[in-house]
DRENTORKOL-3810 file (N, C-alpha, C; in nm, 4 decimals):
REM DRENTORKOL-3810
@n.u->0.0841; n.v->-0.1187; n.w->0.0000; ca.u->0.0000; ca.v->0.0000; ca.w->0.0000; c.u->0.0880; c.v->0.1242; c.w->0.0000
@n.u->0.0296; n.v->0.2346; n.w->-0.0416; ca.u->0.1001; ca.v->0.3620; ca.w->-0.0423; c.u->0.0422; c.v->0.4503; c.w->0.0677
@n.u->0.1292; n.v->0.5108; n.w->0.1466; ca.u->0.0868; ca.v->0.6016; ca.w->0.2523; c.u->0.0238; c.v->0.7259; c.w->0.1897
@n.u->-0.0931; n.v->0.7659; n.w->0.2392; ca.u->-0.1643; ca.v->0.8819; ca.w->0.1852; c.u->-0.1720; c.v->0.9918; c.w->0.2900
@n.u->-0.1659; n.v->1.1165; n.w->0.2453; ca.u->-0.1831; ca.v->1.2332; ca.w->0.3297; c.u->-0.3310; c.v->1.2695; c.w->0.3305
@n.u->-0.3858; n.v->1.3021; n.w->0.4490; ca.u->-0.5259; ca.v->1.3428; ca.w->0.4599; c.u->-0.5364; c.v->1.4773; c.w->0.5300
@n.u->-0.6207; n.v->1.5641; n.w->0.4775; ca.u->-0.6607; ca.v->1.6863; ca.w->0.5466; c.u->-0.8075; c.v->1.6658; c.w->0.5788
@n.u->-0.8379; n.v->1.6454; n.w->0.7060; ca.u->-0.9734; ca.v->1.6070; ca.w->0.7477; c.u->-1.0504; c.v->1.7303; c.w->0.7942
@n.u->-1.1610; n.v->1.7586; n.w->0.7268; ca.u->-1.2458; ca.v->1.8715; ca.w->0.7636; c.u->-1.3816; c.v->1.8246; c.w->0.8162
@n.u->-1.4064; n.v->1.6966; n.w->0.8082; ca.u->-1.5324; ca.v->1.6380; ca.w->0.8532; c.u->-1.5195; c.v->1.5985; c.w->1.0002
@n.u->-1.6009; n.v->1.6582; n.w->1.0859; ca.u->-1.5971; ca.v->1.6291; ca.w->1.2293; c.u->-1.7396; c.v->1.5982; c.w->1.2749
@n.u->-1.7718; n.v->1.4753; n.w->1.3093; ca.u->-1.6797; ca.v->1.3639; ca.w->1.3346; c.u->-1.6317; c.v->1.2989; c.w->1.2042
@n.u->-1.5121; n.v->1.2422; n.w->1.2123; ca.u->-1.4535; ca.v->1.1676; ca.w->1.1018; c.u->-1.4716; c.v->1.0193; c.w->1.1299
@n.u->-1.5314; n.v->0.9476; n.w->1.0351; ca.u->-1.5468; ca.v->0.8022; ca.w->1.0478; c.u->-1.4550; c.v->0.7379; c.w->0.9453
@n.u->-1.3697; n.v->0.6487; n.w->0.9902; ca.u->-1.2777; ca.v->0.5804; ca.w->0.8999; c.u->-1.3549; c.v->0.4729; c.w->0.8238
@n.u->-1.3983; n.v->0.5071; n.w->0.7037; ca.u->-1.4773; ca.v->0.4157; ca.w->0.6209; c.u->-1.3894; c.v->0.3316; c.w->0.5295
@n.u->-1.2579; n.v->0.3476; n.w->0.5398; ca.u->-1.1663; ca.v->0.2717; ca.w->0.4550; c.u->-1.1282; c.v->0.1401; c.w->0.5228
@n.u->-1.0518; n.v->0.0595; n.w->0.4521; ca.u->-0.9974; ca.v->-0.0646; ca.w->0.5077; c.u->-0.8573; c.v->-0.0428; c.w->0.5645
@n.u->-0.8102; n.v->0.0829; n.w->0.5616; ca.u->-0.6764; ca.v->0.1162; ca.w->0.6102; c.u->-0.6851; c.v->0.1866; c.w->0.7451
@n.u->-0.5700; n.v->0.2085; n.w->0.8065; ca.u->-0.5619; ca.v->0.2786; ca.w->0.9343; c.u->-0.5300; c.v->0.4256; c.w->0.9091
@n.u->-0.5794; n.v->0.5133; n.w->0.9963; ca.u->-0.5546; ca.v->0.6575; ca.w->0.9866; c.u->-0.4847; c.v->0.7005; c.w->1.1142
@n.u->-0.3723; n.v->0.7720; n.w->1.0989; ca.u->-0.2994; ca.v->0.8239; ca.w->1.2149; c.u->-0.3094; c.v->0.9760; c.w->1.2163
@n.u->-0.3626; n.v->1.0300; n.w->1.3256; ca.u->-0.3757; ca.v->1.1744; ca.w->1.3419; c.u->-0.2391; c.v->1.2318; c.w->1.3788
@n.u->-0.1956; n.v->1.3343; n.w->1.3038; ca.u->-0.0676; ca.v->1.3990; ca.w->1.3315; c.u->-0.0849; c.v->1.5330; c.w->1.4016
@n.u->-0.1906; n.v->1.6063; n.w->1.3668; ca.u->-0.2138; ca.v->1.7376; ca.w->1.4266; c.u->-0.3618; c.v->1.7708; c.w->1.4166
@n.u->-0.4104; n.v->1.8500; n.w->1.5122; ca.u->-0.5495; ca.v->1.8937; ca.w->1.5092; c.u->-0.5550; c.v->2.0437; c.w->1.5337
@n.u->-0.6644; n.v->2.1041; n.w->1.4885; ca.u->-0.6868; ca.v->2.2466; ca.w->1.5067; c.u->-0.8322; c.v->2.2670; c.w->1.5436
@n.u->-0.8552; n.v->2.3504; n.w->1.6415; ca.u->-0.9913; ca.v->2.3820; ca.w->1.6819; c.u->-1.0110; c.v->2.5318; c.w->1.6688
@n.u->-1.1230; n.v->2.5746; n.w->1.6160; ca.u->-1.1521; ca.v->2.7168; ca.w->1.5976; c.u->-1.2316; c.v->2.7689; c.w->1.7157
@n.u->-1.2247; n.v->2.8949; n.w->1.7535; ca.u->-1.1510; ca.v->3.0026; ca.w->1.6872; c.u->-1.0054; c.v->3.0050; c.w->1.7319
@n.u->-0.9212; n.v->3.0623; n.w->1.6480; ca.u->-0.7799; ca.v->3.0771; ca.w->1.6821; c.u->-0.7627; c.v->3.1845; c.w->1.7883
@n.u->-0.6673; n.v->3.1678; n.w->1.8777; ca.u->-0.6451; ca.v->3.2697; ca.w->1.9805; c.u->-0.5715; c.v->3.3898; c.w->1.9232
@n.u->-0.5775; n.v->3.5012; n.w->1.9927; ca.u->-0.5000; ca.v->3.6190; ca.w->1.9547; c.u->-0.3579; c.v->3.6060; c.w->2.0065
@n.u->-0.2709; n.v->3.6963; n.w->1.9644; ca.u->-0.1297; ca.v->3.6922; ca.w->2.0053; c.u->-0.1183; c.v->3.6967; c.w->2.1576
@n.u->-0.0313; n.v->3.6126; n.w->2.2106; ca.u->-0.0087; ca.v->3.6076; ca.w->2.3539; c.u->-0.1089; c.v->3.5224; c.w->2.4296
@n.u->-0.1984; n.v->3.4562; n.w->2.3582; ca.u->-0.2984; ca.v->3.3723; ca.w->2.4235; c.u->-0.2847; c.v->3.2286; c.w->2.3741
@n.u->-0.3482; n.v->3.1378; n.w->2.4416; ca.u->-0.3395; ca.v->2.9980; ca.w->2.4033; c.u->-0.4724; c.v->2.9281; c.w->2.4182
@n.u->-0.4773; n.v->2.8052; n.w->2.3713; ca.u->-0.5976; ca.v->2.7248; ca.w->2.3843; c.u->-0.5597; c.v->2.5782; c.w->2.3727
@n.u->-0.6521; n.v->2.4935; n.w->2.4057; ca.u->-0.6309; ca.v->2.3503; ca.w->2.3955; c.u->-0.7281; c.v->2.2941; c.w->2.2930
@n.u->-0.6777; n.v->2.2112; n.w->2.2020; ca.u->-0.7632; ca.v->2.1415; ca.w->2.1060; c.u->-0.7685; c.v->1.9954; c.w->2.1471
@n.u->-0.8840; n.v->1.9385; n.w->2.1404; ca.u->-0.9031; ca.v->1.8005; ca.w->2.1856; c.u->-0.9801; c.v->1.7203; c.w->2.0834
@n.u->-0.9614; n.v->1.5906; n.w->2.0862; ca.u->-1.0384; ca.v->1.5001; ca.w->2.0023; c.u->-1.0561; c.v->1.3698; c.w->2.0778
@n.u->-1.1563; n.v->1.2929; n.w->2.0388; ca.u->-1.1768; ca.v->1.1654; ca.w->2.1052; c.u->-1.1959; c.v->1.0548; c.w->2.0031
@n.u->-1.1382; n.v->0.9396; n.w->2.0346; ca.u->-1.1461; ca.v->0.8207; ca.w->1.9513; c.u->-1.2572; c.v->0.7318; c.w->2.0053
@n.u->-1.3462; n.v->0.6884; n.w->1.9149; ca.u->-1.4626; ca.v->0.6089; ca.w->1.9543; c.u->-1.4680; c.v->0.4798; c.w->1.8729
@n.u->-1.4962; n.v->0.3692; n.w->1.9416; ca.u->-1.5067; ca.v->0.2405; ca.w->1.8710; c.u->-1.6432; c.v->0.2303; c.w->1.8013
@n.u->-1.6635; n.v->0.1289; n.w->1.7176; ca.u->-1.7900; ca.v->0.1171; ca.w->1.6444; c.u->-1.9139; c.v->0.1039; c.w->1.7330
@n.u->-1.8975; n.v->0.0645; n.w->1.8581; ca.u->-2.0112; ca.v->0.0530; ca.w->1.9506; c.u->-2.0438; c.v->0.1839; c.w->2.0207
@n.u->-1.9648; n.v->0.2903; n.w->1.9941; ca.u->-1.9901; ca.v->0.4204; ca.w->2.0549; c.u->-1.9156; c.v->0.4453; c.w->2.1844
@n.u->-1.8233; n.v->0.3561; n.w->2.2222; ca.u->-1.7459; ca.v->0.3740; ca.w->2.3443; c.u->-1.6240; c.v->0.4622; c.w->2.3177
@n.u->-1.6035; n.v->0.5664; n.w->2.3983; ca.u->-1.4843; ca.v->0.6487; ca.w->2.3879; c.u->-1.3682; c.v->0.5698; c.w->2.4468
@n.u->-1.2612; n.v->0.5547; n.w->2.3683; ca.u->-1.1483; ca.v->0.4732; ca.w->2.4129; c.u->-1.0197; c.v->0.5526; c.w->2.4302
@n.u->-1.0116; n.v->0.6753; n.w->2.3759; ca.u->-0.8895; ca.v->0.7554; ca.w->2.3912; c.u->-0.9200; c.v->0.9015; c.w->2.3622
@n.u->-0.8369; n.v->0.9888; n.w->2.4196; ca.u->-0.8439; ca.v->1.1325; ca.w->2.3944; c.u->-0.7113; c.v->1.1795; c.w->2.3381
@n.u->-0.7155; n.v->1.2804; n.w->2.2523; ca.u->-0.5975; ca.v->1.3439; ca.w->2.1969; c.u->-0.6074; c.v->1.4904; c.w->2.2347
@n.u->-0.5021; n.v->1.5467; n.w->2.2911; ca.u->-0.5046; ca.v->1.6848; ca.w->2.3352; c.u->-0.3769; c.v->1.7538; c.w->2.2927
@n.u->-0.3901; n.v->1.8761; n.w->2.2447; ca.u->-0.2734; ca.v->1.9546; ca.w->2.2057; c.u->-0.2940; c.v->2.0985; c.w->2.2507
@n.u->-0.1903; n.v->2.1565; n.w->2.3066; ca.u->-0.1957; ca.v->2.2957; ca.w->2.3512; c.u->-0.1324; c.v->2.3833; c.w->2.2445
@n.u->-0.1936; n.v->2.4975; n.w->2.2181; ca.u->-0.1426; ca.v->2.5912; ca.w->2.1193; c.u->-0.1330; c.v->2.7291; c.w->2.1814
@n.u->-0.0329; n.v->2.8055; n.w->2.1390; ca.u->-0.0173; ca.v->2.9411; ca.w->2.1878; c.u->0.0408; c.v->3.0267; c.w->2.0772
@n.u->-0.0062; n.v->3.1497; n.w->2.0660; ca.u->0.0549; ca.v->3.2446; ca.w->1.9745; c.u->0.1456; c.v->3.3353; c.w->2.0558
@n.u->0.2737; n.v->3.3319; n.w->2.0248; ca.u->0.3706; ca.v->3.4144; ca.w->2.0951; c.u->0.3856; c.v->3.5463; c.w->2.0224
@n.u->0.3855; n.v->3.6554; n.w->2.0951; ca.u->0.3928; ca.v->3.7880; ca.w->2.0364; c.u->0.5356; c.v->3.8415; c.w->2.0463
@n.u->0.5989; n.v->3.8696; n.w->1.9318; ca.u->0.7323; ca.v->3.9286; ca.w->1.9296; c.u->0.7302; c.v->4.0506; c.w->1.8404
@n.u->0.7604; n.v->4.1638; n.w->1.8949; ca.u->0.7596; ca.v->4.2922; ca.w->1.8242; c.u->0.6339; c.v->4.3073; c.w->1.7388
@n.u->0.6418; n.v->4.2859; n.w->1.6068; ca.u->0.5256; ca.v->4.3111; ca.w->1.5214; c.u->0.4567; c.v->4.1838; c.w->1.4728
@n.u->0.5092; n.v->4.0662; n.w->1.5081; ca.u->0.4560; ca.v->3.9432; ca.w->1.4511; c.u->0.4194; c.v->3.8435; c.w->1.5602
@n.u->0.3110; n.v->3.7734; n.w->1.5381; ca.u->0.2712; ca.v->3.6650; ca.w->1.6287; c.u->0.3118; c.v->3.5338; c.w->1.5645
@n.u->0.3846; n.v->3.4500; n.w->1.6378; ca.u->0.4292; ca.v->3.3209; ca.w->1.5867; c.u->0.3526; c.v->3.2094; c.w->1.6550
@n.u->0.3017; n.v->3.1141; n.w->1.5776; ca.u->0.2323; ca.v->3.0014; ca.w->1.6410; c.u->0.3326; c.v->2.9068; c.w->1.7076
@n.u->0.2957; n.v->2.8544; n.w->1.8206; ca.u->0.3793; ca.v->2.7577; ca.w->1.8923; c.u->0.2878; c.v->2.6476; c.w->1.9404
@n.u->0.3208; n.v->2.5247; n.w->1.9105; ca.u->0.2357; ca.v->2.4117; ca.w->1.9465; c.u->0.3138; c.v->2.3142; c.w->2.0332
@n.u->0.2513; n.v->2.2632; n.w->2.1367; ca.u->0.3171; ca.v->2.1629; ca.w->2.2196; c.u->0.2130; c.v->2.0669; c.w->2.2752
@n.u->0.2565; n.v->1.9451; n.w->2.3034; ca.u->0.1679; ca.v->1.8479; ca.w->2.3671; c.u->0.2063; c.v->1.8378; c.w->2.5138
@n.u->0.1262; n.v->1.7717; n.w->2.5883; ca.u->0.1484; ca.v->1.7544; ca.w->2.7316; c.u->0.2721; c.v->1.6677; c.w->2.7531
@n.u->0.3847; n.v->1.7287; n.w->2.7901; ca.u->0.5104; ca.v->1.6549; ca.w->2.8029; c.u->0.5089; c.v->1.5570; c.w->2.9200
@n.u->0.4206; n.v->1.5776; n.w->3.0177; ca.u->0.4132; ca.v->1.4868; ca.w->3.1317; c.u->0.3695; c.v->1.3474; c.w->3.0859
@n.u->0.2759; n.v->1.3451; n.w->2.9924; ca.u->0.2241; ca.v->1.2182; ca.w->2.9429; c.u->0.2975; c.v->1.1694; c.w->2.8188
@n.u->0.3887; n.v->1.2479; n.w->2.7640; ca.u->0.4652; ca.v->1.2077; ca.w->2.6463; c.u->0.3868; c.v->1.2262; c.w->2.5184
@n.u->0.4472; n.v->1.1898; n.w->2.4053; ca.u->0.3801; ca.v->1.2058; ca.w->2.2772; c.u->0.2545; c.v->1.1201; c.w->2.2702
@n.u->0.1539; n.v->1.1732; n.w->2.2064; ca.u->0.0277; ca.v->1.1020; ca.w->2.1939; c.u->0.0148; c.v->1.0474; c.w->2.0528
@n.u->-0.0240; n.v->0.9231; n.w->2.0405; ca.u->-0.0455; ca.v->0.8614; ca.w->1.9102; c.u->-0.1908; c.v->0.8173; c.w->1.9038
@n.u->-0.2638; n.v->0.8719; n.w->1.8059; ca.u->-0.4015; ca.v->0.8311; ca.w->1.7832; c.u->-0.4078; c.v->0.7635; c.w->1.6476
@n.u->-0.4430; n.v->0.6367; n.w->1.6462; ca.u->-0.4608; ca.v->0.5607; ca.w->1.5230; c.u->-0.6073; c.v->0.5178; c.w->1.5178
@n.u->-0.6715; n.v->0.5502; n.w->1.4061; ca.u->-0.8132; ca.v->0.5195; ca.w->1.3890; c.u->-0.8257; c.v->0.3939; c.w->1.3027
@n.u->-0.8647; n.v->0.2816; n.w->1.3630; ca.u->-0.8848; ca.v->0.1589; ca.w->1.2856; c.u->-1.0065; c.v->0.1713; c.w->1.1934
@n.u->-1.0189; n.v->0.0846; n.w->1.0951; ca.u->-1.1378; ca.v->0.0843; ca.w->1.0094; c.u->-1.2657; c.v->0.0710; c.w->1.0940
@n.u->-1.3643; n.v->0.1559; n.w->1.0628; ca.u->-1.4921; ca.v->0.1527; ca.w->1.1330; c.u->-1.4987; c.v->0.2378; c.w->1.2584
@n.u->-1.3850; n.v->0.2885; n.w->1.3065; ca.u->-1.3822; ca.v->0.3716; ca.w->1.4265; c.u->-1.3966; c.v->0.5178; c.w->1.3865
@n.u->-1.4230; n.v->0.6066; n.w->1.4848; ca.u->-1.4407; ca.v->0.7485; ca.w->1.4541; c.u->-1.3577; c.v->0.8365; c.w->1.5466
@n.u->-1.3346; n.v->0.9599; n.w->1.5006; ca.u->-1.2602; ca.v->1.0611; ca.w->1.5752; c.u->-1.3424; c.v->1.1886; c.w->1.5683
@n.u->-1.3656; n.v->1.2538; n.w->1.6830; ca.u->-1.4547; ca.v->1.3702; ca.w->1.6852; c.u->-1.4066; c.v->1.4762; c.w->1.7831
@n.u->-1.4662; n.v->1.5966; n.w->1.7683; ca.u->-1.4408; ca.v->1.7064; ca.w->1.8612; c.u->-1.3125; c.v->1.7817; c.w->1.8347
@n.u->-1.2632; n.v->1.7852; n.w->1.7120; ca.u->-1.1312; ca.v->1.8417; ca.w->1.6832; c.u->-1.1321; c.v->1.9591; c.w->1.5875
@n.u->-1.2306; n.v->1.9773; n.w->1.5053; ca.u->-1.2337; ca.v->2.0873; ca.w->1.4091; c.u->-1.1725; c.v->2.0502; c.w->1.2757
@n.u->-1.0395; n.v->2.0502; n.w->1.2664; ca.u->-0.9644; ca.v->2.0112; ca.w->1.1465; c.u->-0.8497; c.v->1.9217; c.w->1.1896
@n.u->-0.8043; n.v->1.8332; n.w->1.1002; ca.u->-0.6928; ca.v->1.7444; ca.w->1.1347; c.u->-0.6057; c.v->1.7167; c.w->1.0128
@n.u->-0.4794; n.v->1.6911; n.w->1.0399; ca.u->-0.3850; ca.v->1.6428; ca.w->0.9399; c.u->-0.3524; c.v->1.5003; c.w->0.9807
@n.u->-0.3552; n.v->1.4088; n.w->0.8826; ca.u->-0.3354; ca.v->1.2676; ca.w->0.9145; c.u->-0.2689; c.v->1.1965; c.w->0.7974
@n.u->-0.2276; n.v->1.0739; n.w->0.8227; ca.u->-0.1797; ca.v->0.9851; ca.w->0.7171; c.u->-0.2636; c.v->0.8586; c.w->0.7227
@n.u->-0.2763; n.v->0.7935; n.w->0.6065; ca.u->-0.3581; ca.v->0.6726; ca.w->0.5953; c.u->-0.2790; c.v->0.5656; c.w->0.5225
@n.u->-0.2843; n.v->0.4435; n.w->0.5735; ca.u->-0.2162; ca.v->0.3309; ca.w->0.5108; c.u->-0.2300; c.v->0.2070; c.w->0.5967
@n.u->-0.1420; n.v->0.1104; n.w->0.5749; ca.u->-0.1429; ca.v->-0.0102; ca.w->0.6583; c.u->-0.0986; c.v->0.0272; c.w->0.7990
@n.u->-0.1256; n.v->-0.0586; n.w->0.8952; ca.u->-0.0849; ca.v->-0.0311; ca.w->1.0326; c.u->0.0663; c.v->-0.0107; c.w->1.0417
@n.u->0.1425; n.v->-0.0940; n.w->0.9723; ca.u->0.2875; ca.v->-0.0803; ca.w->0.9746; c.u->0.3344; c.v->0.0522; c.w->0.9177
@n.u->0.2701; n.v->0.0986; n.w->0.8102; ca.u->0.3081; ca.v->0.2256; ca.w->0.7477; c.u->0.2796; c.v->0.3448; c.w->0.8382
@n.u->0.1602; n.v->0.3493; n.w->0.8988; ca.u->0.1285; ca.v->0.4653; ca.w->0.9826; c.u->0.2079; c.v->0.4664; c.w->1.1122
@n.u->0.2513; n.v->0.3497; n.w->1.1604; ca.u->0.3340; ca.v->0.3458; ca.w->1.2814; c.u->0.4766; c.v->0.3945; c.w->1.2547
@n.u->0.5217; n.v->0.3876; n.w->1.1303; ca.u->0.6584; ca.v->0.4327; ca.w->1.0960; c.u->0.6706; c.v->0.5842; c.w->1.0865
@n.u->0.5603; n.v->0.6566; n.w->1.0765; ca.u->0.5645; ca.v->0.8025; ca.w->1.0629; c.u->0.6105; c.v->0.8645; c.w->1.1933
@n.u->0.7070; n.v->0.9560; n.w->1.1847; ca.u->0.7586; ca.v->1.0236; ca.w->1.3056; c.u->0.7024; c.v->1.1616; c.w->1.3174
END
């Protein structure tokens, strides 16, 4: 199989393919102003409707002189978060997402 790039705008997203989807980044609207931050969250749900995992990312716009720079970080206490959506499962509550799709082995190799 070939690894595919996905820009997901459908929330909730249901993995209707036979491949696995790995979430790399999420964005929730509205965006904060310079010097402020917010948390974007998503939840992984099995086909029976049970929530089995959460994905959380903190975002902040840093203000330097005339420009605001985006800065993104995850909760370092819990380490990097990996969300893989198996076929038939869904991901919701995130707004927009960037992901890759392919076999389980392919999506696990992405750094």
